C-alpha positions in Angstrom: 33.3 169.4 170.4 33.1 170.5 174.0 31.7 167.4 175.4 32.7 164.2 173.6 36.5 163.5 174.0 38.7 164.8 171.4 36.1 166.2 169.0 36.2 169.7 170.4 38.8 172.0 169.0 37.1 175.0 170.1 39.0 175.7 173.3 42.3 175.3 171.7 41.3 178.1 169.2 40.2 180.4 172.0 43.5 180.0 173.8 45.4 180.6 170.5 43.8 184.1 170.0 44.5 185.5 173.5 47.2 187.5 171.9 50.9 188.3 171.8 51.0 189.6 175.3 49.2 186.6 176.8 50.3 183.7 174.6 53.6 182.8 176.1 52.9 181.1 179.3 55.5 179.4 181.5 54.5 175.9 182.4 55.1 174.2 185.7 53.6 171.4 187.8 51.0 170.8 190.6 51.0 168.8 193.8 47.9 169.2 195.9 47.8 168.7 199.7 44.1 169.0 200.6 43.5 172.6 200.1 45.2 175.9 201.1 47.1 176.2 204.2 45.5 179.2 205.7 47.0 178.7 209.2 50.2 180.6 208.4 49.1 184.1 209.3 45.5 183.4 208.0 46.7 184.4 204.4 43.8 184.3 202.1 45.3 185.7 199.0 47.2 183.7 196.5 49.1 186.8 195.6 49.0 190.5 195.0 50.0 191.9 191.6 50.9 195.6 191.7 48.2 196.4 194.2 45.6 194.0 192.8 44.9 191.2 195.2 44.2 187.6 193.9 42.1 185.7 196.3 42.3 182.0 196.7 38.6 181.7 195.4 39.3 183.8 192.3 42.5 181.9 191.5 40.9 178.5 192.0 37.9 179.4 189.8 40.2 180.5 187.1 42.4 177.4 187.5 39.3 175.1 187.2 38.1 176.8 184.1 41.6 176.6 182.5 41.9 173.0 183.5 38.7 172.2 181.7 39.9 174.0 178.5 43.1 171.9 178.8 41.3 168.7 179.1 39.1 169.5 176.1 42.2 170.6 174.1 44.3 167.5 174.9 41.5 164.9 175.3 43.0 163.9 178.6 40.3 163.4 181.1 42.4 162.7 184.2 45.6 164.9 184.2 48.5 163.9 186.4 49.9 166.0 189.1 52.6 167.3 186.9 50.1 168.5 184.1 47.8 170.0 186.7 50.7 172.0 188.2 51.6 173.2 184.7 48.1 174.5 184.2 48.1 176.3 187.6 51.4 177.9 186.7 50.0 178.9 183.4 47.0 180.5 185.3 49.4 182.6 187.5 51.5 183.8 184.6 48.3 184.7 182.7 46.9 186.7 185.5 50.2 188.6 186.0 50.4 189.5 182.4 46.7 190.4 182.1 46.7 192.7 185.1 50.0 194.5 184.2 48.9 194.8 180.6 45.6 196.2 181.5 47.1 198.8 183.7 49.2 200.0 180.9 46.2 199.9 178.5 44.3 202.2 181.0 47.2 204.6 181.3 47.5 205.0 177.6 43.7 205.3 177.0 43.8 202.4 174.5 40.3 200.9 173.9 38.1 199.2 171.3 34.8 200.9 170.5 31.6 199.0 169.9 31.7 199.9 166.2 35.4 198.7 165.8 34.5 195.5 167.6 31.5 194.9 165.3 33.9 195.5 162.3 36.3 192.9 163.7 33.4 190.3 164.0 31.1 191.2 161.0 32.9 193.8 158.9 34.7 193.5 155.6 37.9 192.1 157.3 36.9 190.0 160.3 39.0 188.4 162.8 40.8 185.1 161.6 38.9 183.2 164.3 35.5 184.4 162.9 36.6 183.5 159.4 37.6 180.0 160.5 34.5 179.4 162.5 32.0 180.5 159.7 33.8 178.9 156.8 31.9 176.1 155.2 34.0 172.9 155.7 32.6 171.5 152.5 33.2 174.4 150.1 36.0 176.2 152.1 34.1 179.5 151.5 33.5 182.1 154.3 29.9 183.4 154.5 29.7 186.8 156.2 25.9 186.6 156.0 25.9 183.8 158.4 27.9 185.9 160.9 25.4 188.7 160.7 22.5 186.2 161.0 24.1 184.5 164.1 24.6 187.9 165.8 21.0 189.0 165.1 19.7 185.8 166.7 22.1 185.5 169.6 19.6 186.7 172.2 17.4 183.8 171.2 20.0 181.1 171.7 20.6 179.2 174.9 22.6 180.9 177.8 25.8 178.8 177.3 26.0 179.8 173.7 25.6 183.5 174.6 28.2 183.2 177.2 30.6 181.6 174.9 30.1 184.2 172.3 30.6 187.0 174.8 33.9 185.4 175.8 34.9 185.2 172.2 34.1 188.9 171.6 36.0 189.8 174.8 39.2 187.8 173.7 39.0 189.5 170.2 38.7 192.8 171.9 41.6 192.2 174.2 43.8 191.0 171.4 43.0 194.2 169.4 43.8 196.4 172.4 47.2 194.6 172.9 47.8 195.0 169.1 47.3 198.7 169.4 49.6 198.8 172.5 52.3 196.9 170.7 52.0 199.1 167.6 52.3 202.2 169.8 55.6 200.9 171.3 56.9 199.7 168.0 56.1 203.0 166.2 58.0 204.9 168.7 61.2 203.2 167.6 63.5 205.4 165.5 67.0 204.7 164.2 69.0 207.8 163.5 71.4 207.8 160.6 74.4 208.0 162.9 73.4 204.7 164.5 73.1 203.1 161.0 76.6 204.3 160.2 78.0 203.0 163.4 76.3 199.6 163.0 77.5 199.3 159.4 81.1 200.3 160.5 81.1 197.7 163.3 80.1 194.9 161.1 82.3 195.7 158.2 85.6 197.1 159.6 88.0 194.3 160.2 91.6 193.9 161.4 94.5 191.4 161.1 96.5 191.2 164.3 99.5 189.8 166.0 99.5 189.5 169.8 101.2 188.2 172.9 99.2 186.5 175.7 100.4 185.6 179.1 98.0 183.3 181.0 96.9 184.0 184.5 97.8 180.5 185.6 101.5 181.3 185.0 101.3 182.9 188.5 100.4 180.4 191.2 97.5 181.6 193.5 99.7 181.0 196.7 102.1 183.6 195.4 99.5 186.4 195.6 98.7 188.0 199.0 95.2 189.3 199.4 94.3 191.6 202.4 90.8 192.1 203.8 90.9 195.6 202.3 91.5 194.0 198.9 88.6 191.8 199.3 86.3 194.5 200.5 87.3 196.8 197.6 86.5 194.1 195.0 83.3 193.1 196.8 82.0 196.7 196.7 83.0 197.0 193.0 81.4 193.7 191.8 78.7 192.9 194.3 75.9 193.6 191.7 77.2 190.7 189.8 76.1 188.4 192.6 72.6 189.6 193.2 70.6 186.5 193.9 67.0 185.2 194.1 65.5 183.5 197.1 66.6 179.9 196.6 67.5 176.8 198.6 70.0 174.0 198.3 69.0 170.5 199.3 70.8 167.3 200.2 68.5 164.3 199.9 68.2 160.6 199.5 65.8 158.9 197.1 64.9 155.3 197.7 62.8 153.8 195.0 60.4 151.1 195.8 61.1 148.3 193.2 59.3 145.0 192.7 61.3 142.0 193.9 61.8 138.9 191.8 59.3 137.2 194.1 56.8 140.0 193.3 57.2 139.5 189.6 56.8 135.8 189.8 53.6 136.2 191.8 52.1 138.7 189.3 53.0 136.4 186.5 51.4 133.4 188.1 48.1 135.4 188.5 48.2 136.4 184.9 48.7 132.8 183.7 45.6 131.8 185.7 43.6 134.7 184.0 44.9 133.6 180.7 43.1 130.3 181.1 39.9 132.0 182.4 39.5 134.4 179.6 39.4 131.4 177.1 36.0 130.4 178.8 34.5 133.8 179.3 31.5 134.9 177.2 31.5 138.6 178.2 35.1 139.6 177.5 34.5 143.3 178.2 33.1 142.7 181.6 35.9 140.2 182.4 38.6 142.6 181.4 37.2 145.4 183.4 37.0 143.1 186.4 40.5 141.7 186.4 42.8 144.0 184.4 44.7 147.1 185.6 43.4 148.9 182.4 39.8 148.9 181.2 38.7 147.1 178.0 39.7 149.0 174.9 36.9 148.9 172.4 38.9 150.4 169.6 39.6 148.6 166.4 43.3 148.8 165.2 44.9 148.9 161.7 48.2 147.2 160.9 51.0 149.4 162.4 49.0 150.3 165.5 49.9 147.2 167.6 53.2 146.2 169.1 55.4 143.9 167.0 54.9 141.2 169.7 51.3 140.6 168.7 50.5 142.4 165.4 51.1 139.4 163.1 49.4 137.1 165.5 46.4 139.3 165.8 46.0 139.9 162.1 46.8 136.4 160.9 44.9 134.3 163.4 41.2 133.3 164.1 39.1 135.2 166.5 39.6 133.9 170.0 43.4 133.4 169.7 45.2 134.2 172.9 48.9 135.2 173.3 51.1 135.8 176.3 51.9 136.6 178.9 54.6 139.0 177.6 56.1 142.2 179.2 55.1 145.5 177.7 55.4 148.9 179.4 56.4 147.3 182.7 53.4 145.1 182.8 52.5 141.5 182.1 50.1 141.3 179.2 47.8 138.6 177.8 46.2 139.6 174.4 43.1 138.0 172.9 41.8 138.6 169.4 38.3 139.5 170.2 36.8 140.7 166.8 37.7 141.5 163.2 35.9 144.0 161.0 36.4 146.0 157.9 36.0 149.6 158.9 36.9 153.2 157.6 39.9 154.8 159.1 38.2 158.1 159.3 34.7 159.5 159.1 32.9 162.9 159.1 29.7 163.9 160.7 27.6 166.7 162.1 25.6 166.5 165.2 23.1 168.2 167.6 23.6 167.4 171.3 20.7 167.6 173.8 22.1 167.1 177.3 20.5 166.8 180.7 21.2 167.4 184.4 23.7 164.9 185.7 25.3 164.0 182.4 29.0 164.4 181.8 28.2 167.5 180.0 26.7 168.9 183.1 30.1 169.0 184.6 31.0 171.9 182.3 27.5 173.5 181.8 24.7 174.2 184.1 21.8 172.2 182.5 18.4 172.8 183.8 16.4 170.0 182.0 16.1 166.5 183.3 16.6 163.1 181.5 12.9 162.7 180.2 12.9 166.3 179.1 16.1 165.9 177.2 14.8 162.6 175.6 11.6 164.3 174.5 13.5 167.3 173.0 15.9 165.0 171.2 13.1 163.0 169.8 11.4 166.1 168.5 14.6 167.4 166.8 15.3 164.0 165.3 11.9 163.9 163.7 12.4 167.4 162.2 15.8 166.7 160.8 14.7 163.4 159.3 11.9 165.1 157.3 14.0 168.3 156.5 17.7 167.3 156.4 18.6 170.7 154.9 17.8 172.4 158.2 20.3 170.4 160.1 23.0 173.1 160.6 20.3 175.7 161.4 18.8 173.5 164.0 22.4 172.7 165.4 23.0 176.5 165.9 19.6 177.0 167.5 19.3 173.9 169.7 22.6 172.1 170.3 24.0 172.1 173.8 27.5 171.8 172.3 28.9 175.4 172.6 31.1 174.9 169.5 27.9 174.4 167.4 27.5 178.3 167.5 30.7 178.4 165.5 30.8 175.2 163.4 27.0 174.8 163.0 27.3 171.3 164.4 29.9 170.2 161.8 32.6 168.1 163.4 34.7 167.6 160.2 36.7 164.5 159.8 37.8 162.4 162.8 39.7 159.2 163.3 38.0 155.9 164.0 38.1 155.6 167.8 38.4 159.2 168.6 34.9 159.7 169.7 33.1 158.2 172.7 32.3 154.5 171.8 28.5 154.8 171.2 28.9 157.9 169.0 31.8 156.4 167.1 30.0 153.1 166.4 26.8 154.9 165.2 28.9 156.7 162.6 30.8 153.6 161.6 27.9 151.3 161.2 25.7 153.8 159.4 25.8 154.8 155.7 26.8 158.3 154.4 23.6 160.5 154.5 22.0 158.6 157.3 20.5 160.6 160.1 20.7 158.6 163.5 20.1 159.2 167.1 22.4 157.8 169.8 22.8 158.3 173.6 26.1 158.7 175.3 27.2 159.7 178.7 27.0 163.3 177.5 23.4 163.2 176.4 21.5 162.5 173.2 23.1 163.0 169.8 21.3 163.5 166.5 23.9 162.7 164.0 24.1 163.1 160.2 26.9 160.9 158.7 28.7 163.0 156.0 31.7 160.9 155.1 33.5 157.5 155.3 37.0 156.7 154.0 37.6 153.3 152.3 37.2 150.3 154.7 40.2 148.2 155.7 40.7 145.2 158.0 40.9 146.1 161.6 41.1 144.0 164.8 39.8 144.5 168.4 42.3 143.1 170.9 41.2 142.4 174.5 44.2 142.7 176.8 44.6 141.6 180.4 47.2 144.0 181.8 48.8 143.6 185.2 51.4 146.2 186.2 54.6 144.9 187.6 54.6 146.6 191.0 56.1 146.0 194.4 53.9 144.1 196.8 52.5 145.5 200.0 55.2 143.4 201.9 58.0 144.9 199.7 56.6 148.4 200.2 56.5 148.0 204.0 60.0 146.6 204.1 61.5 149.6 202.2 59.5 152.1 204.3 60.9 150.3 207.5 64.5 150.6 206.1 64.1 154.3 205.2 62.6 155.0 208.7 65.7 153.5 210.3 67.9 155.5 208.0 66.0 158.7 208.9 66.3 158.1 212.7 70.0 157.6 212.2 70.4 160.8 210.2 68.5 162.8 212.8 70.7 161.3 215.5 73.9 162.1 213.8 72.8 165.2 211.9 74.6 164.0 209.0 73.7 162.2 205.7 77.0 160.7 204.5 77.8 157.9 207.0 74.2 156.6 207.4 73.8 156.7 203.6 77.0 154.7 203.0 75.9 152.1 205.6 72.6 151.7 203.8 74.0 151.9 200.3 72.0 155.0 199.5 73.4 157.9 197.3 73.2 161.4 198.6 72.0 163.8 195.9 72.3 167.6 195.7 69.9 170.1 194.3 71.1 173.7 194.0 69.2 176.9 193.6 65.8 175.3 194.1 63.1 178.0 193.5 60.0 178.6 195.5 57.6 177.5 192.8 59.8 174.7 191.4 58.1 171.3 191.2 61.0 168.9 190.6 64.5 168.2 191.7 66.8 165.7 190.1 65.4 162.1 190.4 62.1 163.4 191.8 59.7 164.7 189.1 56.9 165.6 191.5 58.8 167.2 194.5 56.2 169.9 195.3 55.6 168.6 198.7 59.4 168.6 199.5 59.8 172.2 198.2 56.9 173.4 200.2 58.4 172.0 203.3 61.8 173.6 202.4 60.1 177.1 202.0 58.0 176.9 205.2 59.1 179.9 207.2 59.7 177.6 210.2 62.2 175.4 208.2 65.7 176.6 209.0 69.1 175.9 207.4 70.2 172.4 208.5 66.7 171.1 209.1 66.0 167.6 208.2 62.5 166.7 206.8 60.1 164.0 207.6 60.2 160.9 205.2 58.1 161.9 202.1 56.1 159.1 200.5 55.9 159.9 196.9 54.0 157.1 195.3 56.9 154.8 194.2 59.7 156.4 196.2 60.6 157.6 199.7 62.7 160.8 200.1 64.5 162.2 203.1 65.9 165.8 202.6 68.0 168.4 204.5 68.3 172.1 203.9 72.0 172.6 203.2 71.8 176.3 202.3 69.2 179.1 202.2 69.9 182.1 200.0 67.8 185.2 200.7 66.9 187.5 197.8 69.5 190.4 197.4 73.2 190.7 197.5 74.8 188.1 199.8 77.3 189.3 202.4 80.9 189.1 201.6 81.5 186.0 203.9 78.9 184.0 201.9 80.7 184.7 198.5 84.2 185.0 199.8 85.6 182.3 197.4 84.1 184.1 194.3 85.4 187.4 195.5 88.8 185.9 196.1 88.8 184.6 192.5 88.2 188.0 191.1 90.7 189.7 193.4 93.4 187.1 192.4 92.7 187.8 188.8 93.1 191.5 189.3 96.4 191.1 191.2 97.7 188.7 188.5 96.6 191.2 185.8 98.6 194.0 187.5 101.8 191.8 187.7 101.4 190.4 184.2 100.6 193.9 182.7 103.7 195.3 184.2 105.8 192.5 182.7 104.4 192.9 179.2 104.4 196.7 179.3 108.1 196.8 180.3 109.2 194.3 177.7 107.2 196.1 174.9 108.4 199.6 176.0 112.0 198.4 176.1 112.0 197.0 172.6 109.0 198.6 170.9 108.5 195.3 169.1 106.2 192.4 169.5 108.9 189.9 168.4 111.6 191.1 170.7 109.2 191.3 173.7 108.1 187.7 173.0 111.8 186.6 173.0 112.5 188.4 176.3 109.4 186.8 178.0 109.7 183.4 176.2 106.3 183.8 174.6 104.8 182.8 171.3 103.6 185.5 168.8 100.1 184.6 167.8 98.1 185.9 164.8 94.5 186.2 163.9 92.9 187.7 160.7 89.6 189.2 159.7 88.4 190.1 163.2 85.4 192.5 163.6 82.9 193.5 166.3 80.8 190.4 165.6 83.7 188.0 166.2 83.6 186.7 169.7 86.2 183.9 169.8 90.0 184.5 169.5 91.7 181.6 167.9 93.4 179.4 170.5 91.9 181.4 173.5 88.2 181.0 173.3 85.7 183.8 174.0 87.6 187.1 174.3 85.1 189.6 173.1 86.6 192.6 175.0 90.1 191.9 173.5 88.7 191.7 170.0 86.7 194.9 170.6 89.9 196.6 171.7 91.7 195.4 168.6 89.1 196.7 166.2 89.3 200.1 167.8 93.0 200.4 167.5 94.7 202.4 164.7 96.9 200.6 162.2 100.6 200.0 163.1 100.1 200.6 166.8 100.7 198.2 169.8 98.1 198.3 172.5 98.6 198.6 176.2 98.0 195.3 178.1 94.4 194.3 177.8 92.5 192.2 180.4 91.1 189.1 179.0 89.2 186.2 180.4 92.1 183.8 180.6 95.1 185.8 179.9 96.6 189.4 179.6 97.1 190.4 175.9 99.2 192.9 174.0 98.0 193.5 170.4 99.6 194.8 167.3 97.4 195.9 164.3 99.0 194.4 161.1 96.2 195.5 158.8 92.9 197.3 159.1 90.2 197.4 156.4 87.9 200.3 157.1 84.2 199.9 156.1 83.0 202.2 153.3 79.6 203.6 154.4 77.0 203.4 151.6 75.3 206.6 150.5 71.9 205.1 151.1 71.5 203.8 154.7 67.7 203.2 154.4 67.9 199.4 154.3 70.3 199.3 157.4 68.0 201.6 159.3 65.0 199.5 158.4 66.6 196.3 159.5 67.8 197.8 162.8 64.4 199.2 163.5 62.7 195.9 162.7 65.1 194.0 165.0 64.5 196.5 167.8 60.8 196.4 167.3 60.6 192.7 167.6 62.9 192.6 170.6 60.9 195.3 172.4 57.5 193.5 171.9 59.0 190.4 173.4 60.4 192.2 176.3 57.3 194.4 177.2 55.9 192.0 179.8 59.2 191.2 181.3 59.9 194.9 181.8 56.4 195.4 183.3 57.1 192.5 185.7 60.5 193.9 186.7 58.9 197.3 187.6 55.9 195.8 189.4 55.4 194.9 193.0 54.4 191.2 192.8 53.7 189.2 195.9 53.5 185.5 195.3 51.9 183.5 198.2 51.2 180.3 196.1 53.5 178.1 198.2 51.2 178.6 201.2 48.3 177.1 199.2 49.7 174.7 196.6 
């Protein structure tokens, strides 16, 4: 249900049918800083995707809509910063994929006609979402007549239902277009017979070998001389391997603000006082809401729901029993048995919602009617359904302000005790199966027909005084003062190490931090730090202000900035030297091995001369990656499989050594007469891989400008 907690499953279904091209979203995190920073060049676009500008307003509207969907799907009304950032990241990835795919669809002329869309909705083989939405939950039967009846009456339904239906049709249409596009790509894949033969031979040809190996580390690095010309040559030959994205390295100190022992004792003393007070209170809910860090929980719990600390006490003691304080989830807790009832674990019901301007439902829909008008309409509907219960689902489709009623005809199915808003939940629990009742919640007026109860069992309602164990204001101020002194010393000395040692702080490192990352080791919500690091005015070596991140303080320094592209030689000199040393060693070791093998024309005699061991390996093929005793040596194994029997190879460059290989035995693959199955498998593997890589390929070839760090 769109408007009462976890009832609504509708948005999750919509998200699920977006399609292959749009289903895989990369999730991240959000940290808000009071709106977009438009001062930097007056940038008003969050990004530009291959010539399609994305304005801040457009992006923010899309984000708000997606966030509401996420709340409805998860039942979490107040997402934290990390969850919000993930939704915002999801919106960006979704926009990129939508725009790039739509451009491709336009180029290919792929579309869905009105007749085809109607067939997907009301034809003989409708979309799975339509089948699921119009299947009777009691009988499990799909009724196509109800779909056609719904479409015929759509213009007489309320605007929110029509908008929802239009969105459903558009999503089904988009999915069908993407399916056609993917089919077009997949059907273009063809595997020639010669490829199938080669694949079969590679997988089924095997060799047994003997080999010599001389490790690179047998030559000390200091024995190799490298000239600038050597390094420049190796750099030019290998620089593509070092292409890098724009990333930043950080040094930083994290100082957590922890409660002192004095803080803990003071909190415990307060909880002990409240424990005595709750015993005298008459209105427990009001008392809990006034003194606890968490509001009164009206749910009733079965055995197994409560913590071991209190479960037996709450189930085996009289109402009014108080236990605690005890520590749970970093809080002092006092628990009181407030009520005992025999209740069903789950119920089923159908409902009609009549909402009004200013209700919680009005946050998601633009409602015109006021409270008295909603009350009058609800009373009218209530009178009709009490006299004609058989019309309940028809009236739900026609009059309910819950958008999902258009799909489920008001039927909520089975739900757990406590999953609905309290007034709704209690109305269903306290009524009998078949009753039709009216109840008011923060979302509006509900006309409810109770359709099912599971067997009742003993449940308890536990009132908890919860006081989080947190640092006091005095502790917080003291830590802040210490960190400020540390920051001043760092700025003075332009160094982290010595001031950190004096304070007993640990200096952390974060390498290759990306522009849209949201966390660094030890700091889950580091968006503010990363935005500072990527400010165009922040230079290498810059030291930040002290970041106050709720329960911790962070001071950071830019230790390295990598610009996108190939770094200059001096920036990767160590890596280039490593490659150049390996090449020089290969030349020297190859010469030694070649001379010994040529002189004796024997693996054994060459091994004796060089004081090496003769190794062996059996049943190697192109699928083998590890060479026994030497780890991953795919290139060496590939060379071995390609050799002819009874031949000794020239020196082969491996990852850790130089090898000389002798083929002892080679089992050639016998190609089957019928290669159809092999061709089919190769084609299917390629098709699946290509579909997964389509969007990545489109992104790689697109011009994407991402300005989000200026706004979020």
